[in-house]
C-alpha positions in Angstrom: 43.6 114.6 101.2 43.8 111.5 103.6 42.0 109.3 101.0 44.2 110.6 98.2 47.3 109.9 100.2 46.1 106.4 101.0 45.3 105.7 97.4 48.7 106.9 96.3 50.4 104.6 98.9 48.2 101.8 97.7 49.2 102.4 94.1 52.9 102.5 95.0 52.5 99.2 96.9 50.8 97.5 93.8 53.7 98.6 91.7 56.2 97.2 94.2 54.3 93.9 94.3 54.8 93.4 90.5 58.6 93.7 90.8 61.0 90.9 91.9 61.0 90.9 95.7 64.7 91.7 96.0 64.7 94.6 93.4 63.2 97.5 95.3 65.2 96.9 98.5 68.4 96.6 96.6 67.9 99.7 94.5 66.9 101.8 97.5 69.9 100.6 99.4 72.2 101.3 96.4 70.8 104.8 96.0 71.0 105.6 99.7 74.5 104.3 100.2 75.8 106.0 97.0 74.5 109.4 98.2 77.4 111.3 99.6 79.7 108.3 99.4 82.8 110.5 99.3 81.6 113.3 101.5 83.1 112.1 104.8 86.9 111.7 104.9 88.4 108.3 105.5 88.5 107.8 109.2 91.1 106.1 111.3 89.9 102.5 110.7 89.6 103.1 106.9 93.1 104.6 106.9 94.3 101.3 108.3 92.5 99.5 105.5 94.2 101.8 102.9 97.6 101.2 104.5 97.1 97.4 104.4 95.4 97.2 101.0 98.2 99.1 99.3 100.9 96.6 100.5 102.1 93.6 98.7 100.8 90.1 99.6 104.1 89.4 101.3 103.8 92.5 103.4 100.2 91.7 104.2 101.3 88.3 105.5 103.8 90.0 107.8 101.1 92.4 109.0 98.8 89.5 109.8 101.6 87.9 111.8 102.0 91.0 113.9 98.7 92.6 114.7 95.8 92.1 112.3 95.4 88.4 111.4 91.6 88.6 111.9 91.3 91.2 109.2 94.0 89.8 106.9 91.7 88.1 104.3 89.6 91.3 104.0 92.8 93.3 103.5 93.9 90.8 100.8 90.6 91.2 99.0 90.9 95.0 99.2 94.5 94.7 97.9 93.1 93.0 94.7 90.3 95.6 94.5 92.6 98.7 94.8 95.0 97.2 92.3 92.2 97.2 89.8 90.2 100.4 90.6 92.6 102.5 92.7 92.5 103.8 96.2 90.4 106.9 96.1 87.9 107.4 99.0 85.0 106.3 96.7 86.9 103.4 95.3 87.8 102.1 98.8 84.1 102.3 99.9 82.4 100.8 96.8 82.8 97.2 98.0 80.8 98.0 101.1 78.1 99.7 99.0 77.8 96.7 96.8 77.8 94.3 99.8 75.0 96.2 101.6 73.0 96.4 98.3 73.2 92.6 97.9 72.4 92.1 101.6 69.2 94.1 101.3 68.1 92.0 98.3 69.0 88.7 100.0 67.1 89.8 103.1 64.0 90.4 101.0 64.3 86.9 99.5 64.9 85.3 103.0 61.9 87.2 104.4 59.7 85.9 101.5 60.7 82.4 102.3 60.4 82.6 106.1 57.4 84.9 106.3 55.8 85.9 103.0 56.5 88.2 100.0 55.2 91.3 101.7 57.2 90.7 104.9 60.4 90.2 102.9 59.8 93.3 100.8 59.1 95.5 103.9 62.1 94.0 105.7 64.4 94.9 102.9 63.0 98.4 102.5 63.3 99.0 106.3 66.9 97.8 106.2 67.7 100.1 103.3 66.7 103.3 105.1 68.5 102.6 108.4 71.3 105.0 109.2 73.4 102.0 110.1 73.1 100.6 106.7 74.5 103.8 105.2 77.2 104.1 107.9 78.6 100.7 107.3 77.7 100.6 103.6 80.0 103.7 103.2 83.0 102.4 105.2 86.1 100.6 103.9 85.9 97.9 106.5 84.6 94.3 106.5 81.2 94.9 108.3 79.1 95.3 105.2 80.6 92.1 103.7 80.0 90.2 106.9 76.4 91.4 106.9 75.9 90.2 103.3 77.5 86.8 104.0 75.5 86.3 107.2 72.3 86.8 105.3 73.5 84.7 102.4 74.5 81.8 104.6 71.2 81.9 106.5 69.2 81.9 103.2 71.3 79.0 101.9 70.7 77.1 105.2 66.9 77.6 104.8 67.1 76.3 101.2 69.2 73.3 102.2 66.9 72.4 105.1 63.8 72.6 102.8 65.3 70.7 99.9 68.5 68.9 101.1 71.2 68.0 98.6 74.9 68.0 98.7 75.1 70.8 96.2 72.9 73.1 98.4 74.9 72.2 101.5 78.1 72.9 99.5 76.8 76.4 98.7 76.1 76.9 102.4 79.5 75.7 103.4 81.2 78.1 101.0 79.2 81.0 102.3 80.0 80.2 106.0 83.7 79.7 105.2 83.7 83.1 103.5 81.9 84.7 106.5 84.5 83.3 108.9 87.4 84.6 106.8 85.9 88.1 106.5 84.7 88.5 110.1 85.4 86.0 112.9 82.8 87.3 115.3 80.1 87.0 112.7 80.5 83.3 113.0 78.4 83.5 116.2 75.4 83.4 113.8 76.3 79.7 113.5 74.8 79.2 117.0 71.4 80.2 115.6 72.0 77.9 112.6 72.9 75.0 114.9 69.8 75.5 117.0 67.6 75.4 114.0 69.3 72.4 112.5 69.0 70.6 115.9 65.3 71.2 116.2 64.7 70.3 112.6 66.5 67.0 113.2 64.7 66.4 116.5 61.2 67.6 115.7 61.2 68.2 111.9 61.7 71.4 109.8 58.2 72.7 110.5 58.9 72.7 114.3 62.0 74.7 113.5 59.9 77.3 111.6 61.0 76.2 108.2 58.2 74.7 106.0 59.4 71.7 104.1 57.7 68.8 102.2 56.4 66.1 104.6 58.3 63.3 102.8 61.6 64.9 103.9 61.0 63.8 107.6 63.1 60.8 106.7 66.0 63.1 105.9 66.4 64.2 109.5 69.6 62.2 110.3 71.2 63.2 107.0 70.3 66.8 107.5 72.2 67.2 110.8 75.2 65.3 109.6 75.3 67.3 106.4 75.3 70.5 108.4 78.2 69.2 110.5 80.2 68.4 107.4 79.3 71.8 105.9 80.9 73.7 108.9 84.2 71.7 108.7 85.7 74.0 106.1 85.1 77.1 108.2 86.7 75.3 111.2 89.8 74.5 109.1 90.1 78.0 107.5 89.0 80.3 110.4 90.4 78.2 113.2 94.1 79.2 112.6 92.9 82.8 112.2 91.1 82.7 115.5 94.1 81.2 117.3 96.5 83.8 115.9 94.0 86.7 116.5 93.7 85.6 120.2 97.5 86.1 120.6 97.2 89.6 119.1 94.2 90.7 121.2 96.2 92.8 123.7 97.4 95.0 120.8 94.4 94.9 118.5 91.8 95.6 121.2 93.7 97.5 123.9 91.2 100.4 123.6 88.1 98.2 124.5 86.7 97.9 128.0 84.9 95.0 129.6 81.2 94.9 128.8 78.6 96.2 131.3 74.9 95.7 131.5 74.1 99.2 130.2 76.0 98.4 127.0 73.2 96.1 126.0 70.6 98.9 126.2 72.9 101.1 124.0 73.3 98.3 121.4 70.2 99.1 119.2 71.3 102.7 118.8 74.8 101.7 118.1 74.1 99.2 115.3 71.3 101.3 113.8 73.5 104.5 114.3 70.4 106.2 115.7 68.9 105.7 119.2 65.4 106.6 118.0 65.5 104.4 114.9 67.1 101.6 116.9 64.4 101.7 119.5 61.7 101.7 116.8 63.3 98.7 115.2 63.5 96.7 118.4 59.8 97.5 119.2 58.5 96.5 115.8 60.7 93.5 115.7 59.3 92.3 119.0 55.8 92.5 117.6 57.0 90.5 114.5 58.5 87.8 116.7 55.2 87.5 118.6 53.3 87.3 115.3 55.5 84.6 113.7 55.5 82.1 116.6 57.8 79.2 115.9 58.6 80.7 112.5 60.5 83.4 114.4 63.0 80.8 115.8 65.7 81.5 113.1 65.6 85.3 113.0 65.2 85.7 116.7 68.1 83.4 117.5 70.2 85.0 114.8 69.7 88.3 116.7 69.9 87.2 120.3 72.5 84.4 120.3 75.3 86.4 118.8 74.5 89.4 121.0 74.4 87.3 124.2 77.6 85.3 123.3 79.6 88.4 122.5 78.3 90.2 125.6 79.1 87.2 127.9 82.6 86.9 126.4 83.0 90.7 126.7 82.4 90.6 130.4 85.5 88.5 130.8 87.7 89.6 127.8 87.6 93.1 126.2 85.6 92.2 123.0 82.4 94.2 123.2 82.3 96.6 120.2 78.7 97.3 118.9 79.8 97.6 115.3 81.0 94.0 115.4 77.3 93.0 115.6 76.1 94.9 112.6 75.4 91.6 110.9 72.4 90.9 113.2 70.5 94.0 112.0 69.0 92.3 108.9 67.4 89.6 111.1 65.9 92.3 113.3 64.5 93.9 110.1 63.1 90.6 109.0 61.1 90.3 112.3 60.0 94.0 111.9 59.0 93.2 108.3 56.8 90.3 109.6 55.0 92.8 111.9 54.5 95.3 109.2 53.1 92.7 106.8 50.2 92.2 109.2 48.9 95.7 108.7 47.6 97.5 105.6 50.2 98.2 102.9 49.9 102.0 103.2 50.3 101.9 106.9 53.3 99.6 106.6 55.0 101.9 104.1 54.3 104.9 106.4 56.3 103.1 109.2 59.2 102.5 106.8 59.2 106.2 105.6 58.9 107.3 109.3 62.0 105.2 110.1 63.8 107.0 107.2 62.7 110.4 108.3 63.7 109.8 112.0 67.1 108.8 110.8 67.7 111.8 108.6 69.7 113.8 111.1 72.0 110.8 111.6 72.2 110.2 107.9 73.3 113.8 107.4 75.8 113.7 110.3 77.6 110.5 109.2 78.2 112.0 105.8 80.1 114.8 107.5 82.4 112.4 109.5 82.6 108.8 110.5 84.2 109.7 113.8 82.3 109.4 117.0 81.0 111.6 118.5 80.0 113.3 115.2 80.9 116.6 116.9 84.6 115.6 117.0 85.8 115.2 113.4 89.4 114.8 112.5 90.3 116.9 109.5 93.3 115.0 108.0 92.6 116.6 104.6 92.6 120.1 106.0 95.9 119.5 107.8 97.4 118.1 104.6 96.4 121.2 102.6 98.1 123.4 105.2 101.4 121.5 104.7 101.0 121.3 100.9 100.5 125.1 100.6 103.7 125.8 102.6 105.9 122.8 101.9 109.5 123.4 100.7 112.2 121.0 99.6 114.1 119.6 102.6 111.2 120.0 105.0 110.5 117.3 107.6 107.4 116.2 109.4 106.9 115.0 113.0 103.7 113.4 114.4 102.5 113.4 118.0 101.3 111.0 119.2 102.9 108.5 116.9 101.6 105.2 118.2 97.9 106.1 118.3 94.8 104.8 116.7 94.3 108.2 115.1 97.0 107.2 112.5 98.1 110.8 112.0 100.9 109.8 109.6 98.6 107.7 107.5 96.0 110.5 107.3 98.5 113.1 106.1 100.2 110.7 103.7 96.9 109.6 102.2 95.8 113.2 101.4 99.2 114.7 100.7 100.6 112.0 98.4 104.1 113.3 98.6 104.6 114.4 102.3 107.7 115.9 103.8 110.4 113.4 105.0 109.3 111.7 108.3 112.5 112.7 110.0 112.1 110.5 113.1 111.3 107.2 111.4 113.9 104.5 111.6 111.7 101.8 110.1 108.4 102.4 108.4 105.2 100.4 109.1 105.5 98.3 106.0 109.0 97.0 106.8 108.0 96.4 110.4 104.9 94.5 109.4 102.8 96.7 111.6 100.4 99.7 111.5 102.9 102.0 113.1 106.4 103.0 112.2 109.4 102.9 114.6 110.9 106.2 115.7 114.4 107.2 116.8 114.9 106.4 120.5 117.1 109.5 120.6 115.2 112.1 118.6 117.8 114.9 118.8 120.4 113.4 116.4 117.6 112.5 113.9 116.4 116.0 113.8 119.9 117.4 113.3 120.3 119.1 109.9 116.6 119.8 109.3 115.8 123.5 109.3 112.0 123.3 109.0 109.7 120.8 110.5 105.9 120.4 110.2 104.5 119.3 113.5 101.1 117.5 113.4 99.5 117.1 116.9 96.2 115.6 117.8 93.7 118.0 119.4 93.6 121.7 119.6 96.7 123.4 121.1 97.6 127.1 121.3 101.2 125.9 122.1 101.7 122.7 120.1 105.3 122.2 121.2 104.2 121.9 124.8 101.8 119.1 123.8 104.6 116.8 122.7 105.8 114.6 125.5 109.0 112.8 126.5 112.3 113.0 124.6 110.7 113.9 121.3 109.2 117.0 122.9 112.4 117.9 124.7 114.4 117.7 121.4 111.9 119.8 119.5 111.7 122.5 122.2 115.5 122.6 122.5 116.2 123.0 118.8 113.1 124.6 117.2 110.8 127.6 117.6 107.2 127.8 116.4 106.8 130.0 113.3 103.1 129.6 112.7 100.2 127.5 114.0 97.0 126.3 112.2 94.0 124.8 113.9 91.9 122.2 112.0 89.1 120.1 113.5 90.8 117.5 115.7 94.3 118.5 114.7 96.9 121.2 115.2 99.6 121.9 112.6 102.6 124.0 113.4 105.6 125.0 111.3 108.8 124.8 113.3 112.1 126.6 112.4 115.5 125.5 113.6 117.1 127.8 116.1 120.5 127.2 114.4 119.1 128.2 111.0 117.7 131.5 112.2 
C-alpha cells in the first residue's frame, strides 16, 4: 500500500510538472475560495464596504474626507464593480476570490524565478490550502487585492533587476502605486524592495539573491536610480492619503490597542487563520530560508520588515492589526516551498495536503461566520427575517447601540431591503459623509406618533428595553412596552407597542 501511494503521488507530481507553473495553484485557490463563498453572512467590515460601494462618487469623496480615506480607492473600485454586477454577498466577494487566485499564480511564478519550478509550484499550492487564503479570499475588503499587488510588485521588481529597462520599471511603478492606493500598510513591503535594490547596487544582483547576466553589473547605478524614480508615483498618490488617514486615526482605529510582545507570537495564527497551520508554515519557512542562503534575502525581508515596522509603530500608535499583514503570507509560503523542493515530490505533496487537513476545522468555521471568535456570530439575516415576518405599514425601528462597529442598521438594511422607518435618524450616514447616522438628541419627540417599534439590540437580553442606555432608553421605557422578544445569535429583536396606542 505504501509503495502504491508513493507511486500515485509521483504520478500526480509528473502531471503537475507538465502544466504551466501558475496553473495548478491558481485553479486550487479558485476552487477553495469559491467553495461556500456565500455561506457566511457579510460581517461588520463587509457591511461598511457595501454601504460605501453603493454610494455615488461624490458621496464617497465626502466619506473619505470624514473617516475612511485610506480605504477610499478600494471603495471606489467596489462602487464600479457593484454597479455592473450587483451587491449580493457573492458579488461583493468575487473580487477577493479573483485577487487571491491571481496571487497564487503569481507566487508560483515568483518562486520559479527565485528558487526553481518545483519550489514555486509547492509555494503556490501551500498558499492555496491555507485557511487564511480562504478567509481573506472570501471577504469584501482590500486585503486580497493588497496580497495580489504585493506579489505582483515583487515579481516585477525581480524582472526589472534581472533585465533592466524603462518599460519593466514602469510596470513595477504601476503595481506599487496600485498597492499604495489599495492598502497603505502594504507599502511596508517597499522596505524589502529597497534593501534588495541597495544590495544589488552595492554588490550586484547575485549578492542580492537575484541571478542576472554578468554584463549587467555596469547597470548598478542606473538600477538604483530607476527604482527611486519608480517609487515617485506612489509617493505622489499615496502620500496625501496617508496624511489624511493620519488625521482620521482616532476614529478609524479607536478599537485597536498598543502592540505587546505576545502579539508577535500570535501573528502566524492570525494571518493563517489557524494556529496549527501558522506554526507549521513558520517552521517550514525557516527551513527554506536556511536552504536558500542569500537567495532568501527578498522573501525573508518581505516577511520580517513589514512585520517589524508595523509592530514598532504599533507600540507607539494603535496600528497593530494582524489582518493588515496578510500580504506577507505568500512570501512565507515561498520560503516554505523552497524547503519542500529539497525533498522528494511525494513527501512534499504530503506536507501540503497535511497543511490542508490541519486547516479543515478552521476552513469549516470561517464559512459559518467571519466574526471572531467563531463561536460568537452575529445573525443580521435572522434578525431581518423576524422583522420582515411581522412588519406592518407605519412601523419604526430603533438600534442600540447606534454608533458601534457592529453596524446594526446596515446589517438589517442589507438583508431587509425595505426596512421600517428609522424613527430616530435626523441625518443618514450618506448625507453625513460617515458610516453612522445622526440621531435625535431628544428621542421622545421623534418617537411620538409611532405605535409600533422594532428594537434591535446587540447581545442576548431577556429584557431588551433595560439594555438601552441614556435618553433613548428612558424615552422607550416611558412610552412603550415589550410585546414580544426574539433571540438570534449576537442580537435581540423586540417588538415594542406604544402605551398610548394600547
